[in-house]
N, C-alpha and C positions, 0 to 999 in steps of 0.2 A: 168537451163529447154532450149530447144530448140525450136525453132517454123519451124517444114519443110512445105514448098511449093512445089504441086508438083499434076500436074493434073492426072498423070496416075496412074491409083491405084494401081498396082503393084508395082510399084518403088516407090510409098509412103509406101506403107507396109513394104517394104524390109528395106528400111534405115531407118524409126519408129523403126522396131522390130531393129535392129541391134543397133541404139542409146538406145535404153532401155537396151537389153540387156546388154550394155557397164554399166549401171547403169545412164542413164538421163534420166531424165521427159521429155517425148515429147509431143505436142500440133500440131497436125496434119493440114493442111489447101489445098482443092483442086484448089484452083487461087490464085493468087493475094491480089486482093482484100479483102478476107479475110485474109489471112496472115498478111495484113498490121494491119488489125480489134484485129488477136491476139498478134501482136507484142505491139499494142497501151496497149493492155487492163495487156498480161501480163510482160510487159517488160524481155524477154528472157537475156538470157548470151550471144546466136549464135543464125542465122538464118542460114537458107541451103532452098536455092530456087533455083528450074529451070527456063530456060530463058522463052520459050514458053509456056504460060497459059493463057484460058481466063480470061476478065476481066481488068487485069491488069498484064504486064510481070514479071517477076523476075526482069529485068532491071529497070522497071520503080519502082517496090518495093523498090528496092535497092537505088534507086534515091529520094524514099520519106522518107527512114530511113534515107538516110542522107541529108538532107532536115529538120527533126526535132531535135532542139535541144535537147531534152529529148530522144531521141533512138540514135543519130549519132553516139554515144561510142559503139552500139555494132554491133560488128564484122560480116559480111557478107556472104556465098562459094555462089558463084554462080555454080552451077550444069547443063552442057549442053551438049548434044549430039549437036548442031548445032552450037559450037562457033568453032574455031578452034586452033591451040594448036598458041599462039605469037598474038592470037585473042585480042586488046584490048577496047574492047568495054563493059567486066565485070569492067575493071578495071576503066575504065573513068567514068563508073554510082557508082563507089565508093566501089566495091567488094572488101572486105580483101582477098580473096583467087578464083580460079577457080579450079573444077574438071570437069575434060570432062571423059562425060556418053563415051562406060561403065564403069565402076569403081565396084572396090571389094568393100567389106564392110569395110575391113582390113584400104582399102585407105581412104575410107570416115573416119573413125574412128581414122588412123590417124592424118587427116588433122584434125580434131574435137581438140585433143588429143592437137596441135601444137598452136592452135588459143583459147583454153579455157586453162588459168592458172589451174593447179593442185589445187583441195581445201587442199590436203595435204600440196603443198610445200607452200604454201599462210598462213599457220595456223602460219607462224615461225618456223618449224621442221629446 
C-alpha cells in the first residue's frame, strides 16, 4: 500500500489512478498532517509526498516519519516542482528519492518499482 500526500486535486488524482492501475492500493491525503495520520494507521510500503502543502510540508512529513522508530524504514519519495535538480533539501529531510514535477506516470511507476521490492521476487522465486 502507498500513501500519497498532494494538496492539488488534479495531481493527487493522476498519481492515485496511475498507482492503482499498476496494481497498488493507495490512500490519498490532501495535506501533510492527514498523510502522517494515514502513515501511522496503515503502515504503508511507500509514501509519495508533495513538498508545499498546508498544515505540514512534505519535508516535515518526511522528518516525522524518519523520527518514528516504527515508521523510519518506510521509503519516502518527495515529488516537487519547487526543488531544483541537485537540491539537498529532500535528502537532508531523509527522503529516499526525489521526483521533480512535472513528471510522467511512467517515471513515477519506474521509481516506485525501484523502491518497492517485487512481491514475486521476494517470494523466493
